[in-house]
N, C-alpha and C positions, 0 to 999 in steps of 0.2 A: 912350638914346644909350650907345654902348659906351665903356668906359674904355680908357685906353692899355694897361693890363695885359691886358684881354680881347683887344685887337687883337693884342698881341704873342703871346699864346697861339694865336690863330687863325693867325697867320703861320707859326708853327712846326708847325702841325698836320699838314701834308702830310709834312714831313720826319720828324717824330716817328712818324707812321704807317708810313712806309717803313722806319724803323729797327726799329720793333716787329715788323713782318712779317719782317724779316731775322733778328731775334733768335729769333722763333718757329721759323723754318726751321732756324736753327743748332741749336736744342735737338733738333729731329727728327734732324738729321744726326749729332749726337753719339751717338745710340743705335746707330749703325752703325759707330762708330769706336772705337779703343782708348781706354780710360779716361784715359790720360795726355793725350790731345788736349784734354780739358776743361780741364786745368790750363794747357795752352798757350793756348787761347782766352782764358782768364781773364787770363793775363799780357799779352795784347795788347789788352785791353778799354779801357785808358786811352790807348793810342797809335794805335789804328786805329778805323775806323768799323765799324758792325755789318755793313754790306754787304761790307767787306773781309774780315771774319772769316767771313762766309758763303762767300765765294769760296775762302778757305783750306780750309774744311770740304769743299767740293765737290772741290777738288784733292787733298786728303789721302784722301778716300774713293776716288778713282780710283787713287791710289798703293797703298793697302792692299789694294784689290781685285786690283790687278795682282800684288802679292806672293802673295796667297792663290791666285790662279787660274793664274799663269804661272811662279812660282818654286817648285821642289820643296821648298826649305828651309822654306817657310811654308804648304805646301798642307794641313797637318793642323790649322791653327788659323784660324778665320774672324776677320776684322778686329776685331770688337768684343771678342774674348777675348784679343787680343794684349797682352802685358805688357811691362814694362821690359826683361826678358830678351830678348824678341823684338827690341826696338829695338836692343839692343847687338849683335845678330847681323846686322843690316843692313850691308852693305858697299857700297863705291863701285861694285862690279860690279852689284849689284842696282839701284842708282839709274841707272846707265848703261843697263841693260836696260829700265828704265821709260822712259827718254828715247827709246829706239828704238821701244818699244811704242806711244808716243803718236803716232807718225807715221801709224799705221793700226791700228785695233783694232775688234773686233766685240763688241757687248754683246747678250746674250739678253734680249729683252723678255718673251716668254712661250714656251710650248711650240711655238708655230707661227711666231713671227716673231723676227727679230733686227735690230739696227741697227748700221751701220758708222760709225766716226768717224775723221776725219782732222784733225789739228791743224796749224795754220800755225806758222811759227817763233815768232810772238808767243804763240800758245797754249801751245807747249812751254815757252817761257821763263817764262811766268806760273806754270805748274804746277811747274816746277823751283824757281822762287823760293819758292813755298809750302813745298815740301819742305825747302829750305835754311833757311827761317825756323824751321820745326819742329825741325830738327836743331840749329840754333843755340841754341834754347831748352833742348833736352835736354842739350847739352854745357855750357852756362852753369850749369845746375843740377846738374851732376856726375852726371847720370843715365846717361850713356854715356861710355866711355873716350876717344873721339875723335870729332871732327866730320867724318865721312867724306863728307858732302855737298860740302864744299869741294874735294874731290879730283876732282869731276866738273865739267868745263868746260861753261859755258853755250853753247848754239848761237850761231853768229855771225849777227848780225842784218844782213840786207842793207838798205842804204839805198835807199829808193824815192823817186822824185820826188813832190812834193805833187800830189795830184789835186784840181784846183779848176776852177771854171767861168769861162770867158772872158766878157767883157762882152756879146758878141752871144748867147752861150748863155743867160746870165741873162735877157736881154731876151726871147728866145724862150720861156723857161720862164714868165715872168710873163705873156706874151701868151696862153699856153695856159690860165692861170688866168682871165684877163679875158675872152678871146674863146672859149675852149673848143676851140681849134685842136688837131686830132689826136685828138679824142675822138668817140665815137659819140653818137647822140641820147640814149640812156639815161644815159650818163655826163654829158652836158651837163645833163640834168634834175637829176641828183644834185648837180652842181657848183653849181647855183643855191642850194642849201641850205647850202653850205659855203664859197662863194666869198670872202666877206668875212673869215671866220675864217682860211682858208688863206692869203690874201694877207698878213694880219697876221703869221701865223707865219713865212712865208718871208721877209718883210721884217725880222722880228726876228733871224733867223739871219744874213741878209746884212748887216744894219746894226749888229749888236752882237757877233757871234761867240759868242753864248750856246750852252752845251751843251744837248743835247736833254733830259738829266736835270734841268737847271736850268729849262728852259722849261716843262716839264709841272708843275713845282712852283710856278709863279707864281700868285699870287692877284690879284684885281682891284685891291685897295688897295696892292699893291706898286708900282703905277704912279703917277707924278707927271707928268701931261701938261703942267703949267705949266712945269716945268723940263726936260722931255724926259729924264726919268730914271726908273730903277726899282731896287728892291732885289732882289738875287739871293743865294740861299744856295749857296755854292760847295762843292766837294768838301771833306769834313771838317767841314762845318757852319758855316764862316765866312761872314758876310754882308758884302756890299759893294754900293756903288752904281755902276751903269753908266749911260751916257748914249746917246741915239740921235738920229739926224738928223730933221729935220722930215718927211721922206718916210715914215719909220717911224711917227712920231706921227700923221700924217694917216690912215694905214691903221688904226692902233689906235683912233682916235676913231670912225671909221666902223664898225668891228667892235663897239666898246663900245655904240654906239647899238642895235645888233641884240642884243647880249648882255644888255642891260638888260631885254628883254622875255621872256627865257628863264627859266623856273622850274626850277632845277636840282634833282636828287634830293638828299635829306638826306645831309649829309656832303660835298656837292660845291658848296654854295651859293657859296663864295668863289672857286672855281677860275676862272682867267681863260679858259682854253681848254677848251671842252666838246665832247664827242662828240655825235652826233645822238641818242644815248640819254640825254643830259643828265647825263653823268658827266664827271669830269675826264679829259681825254685821256691815254692811256697812251703810253709811249715807243714801243711797237711801232706804234701807230696813226699817230703823227707820222712815224715812219720810213717807213711805207708811203705816206703822203701825199706826202712829199718825193720819193720814188722815182717816183711816178706822174707828177709834173709835171716832174721833172728830166730824165727820159728824153725828154720832148717838146723840151726845150731843147738837150740834148746826147745824141742817140741813140747815139753811138759810145762814150760813157762809161757803162758798164753799172753801175758800183759807186758811183754818186752817192748820198749819204746826208746827213742833217743835219750829220754831222761834216765832210763835204766842203764844205758851205755855210759852215761855221765856218772851214775852210781858205781859202775864197774871201774871206771878210772879212779874215782875217789877212794874206793875200797882198796884197789891195788896200791895207790899212793900212800894210804895210811898204813897198810900192812908193811910196806917197804921202809917207811920213815918213822912211823909212830908219832908224827908231828901234826897234831890237830890244827895248829895255827897255820901251818903250810897248806894243809888241805883246804881250810876255810878261805885262805887268800887266793889260792889257785882256782877254786870253784866260784869265787866271787860272792861268798856269803857275807852279808853285812854284819852279822852277829855270829861269833864263834860258837855260841851256845846252840845255834841251829845245827851246826856241823857236829858238835859233840853229841847232840840228841840222836842224830842219825847213825853215828858210828860208835855209840856207847856199848853196843853188844860186842863189838870187836875189841874194845878196851877190856871187857870182862874176860874174853877168851885169852887175851894176852896175860891177864893177871892169873888165870888158871894155869896157863903154860908156865908162868914164873913159879907158881907153887910146886909144879911137878919137877922143876929143875933143881930145887933146893935139896941138897943131900944132907940127911941127918942120920945119926946112929940109930939102929933098930933096938929100942929099949923094951919092946913088948915082951920078948922072951925072958928078959931079966926080971919081969914082974910075975912070972909063973911060979 
């Protein structure tokens, strides 16, 4: 029988593994970057996750490649050889050029092929944020005379309505899983092998608002079906307990009966959701699975994803409770303003509904 210490270690294994892979990749990326970037990543190690630092490294690699390939001032020095003197020569104009470059650029893969890239507003904002963080580090440590990154305005983010599934769309999606509606004979045969697992996953998204990154990290013993609860590791590594309704518990029980008979590959024994290859499911596999079913339920909504099912949960919870703090806490938002920004449109609709419900005397006729 396992001790509690062994269980704790096991529960951390997936997230520890993910962090280790990110650290390994970060080390590889550092070989392509100026040496000062290593000091920057080290300064961030206690306040950011390994995945965040890896994202910084990708963004900074794109930035320094841009300087080397597109800006004449830096064309004579490849990124890994750039020094503090080069950092001091970077101006706001260079960063503005990078911002424009991100809208569309081409990367040579080999002598015969190249790939084009386009960044959304969010993608550009993220890359500029990485550059800003790097320049803030340089300025704080008196390595450059001025923080020129602050002179560059971030792109204006357009507010978009929340994309979520209506109740009838959710019903059609679930019917597609249960009945195989909309699928060919081959897909239906495949569905028989994954139906219980897929139902459990979709119900987890719709019933708890869990992130896809959190879902794939779940182990079997994170579940407590007696309390309809489970332990989840949030962004940043914090653990919390979330609860689910009976309908989700029922799907999990049915799936676990099937999961019990599967012998997973070494290193994947404790994973809750397995692929047909008997490995822990990846984020990409879950995303593809959700899209496959969601398009059956809402064919006109082409961009449905696990995050949109999370939005569906958040929307339903807010409509039922009107409690923005409860929604923020359940979704794991660090700042309630993030939640409020996403669900502000619903607040407006509730205010409009309130206005309609107020009964006042009709005085218009009295003024004739």
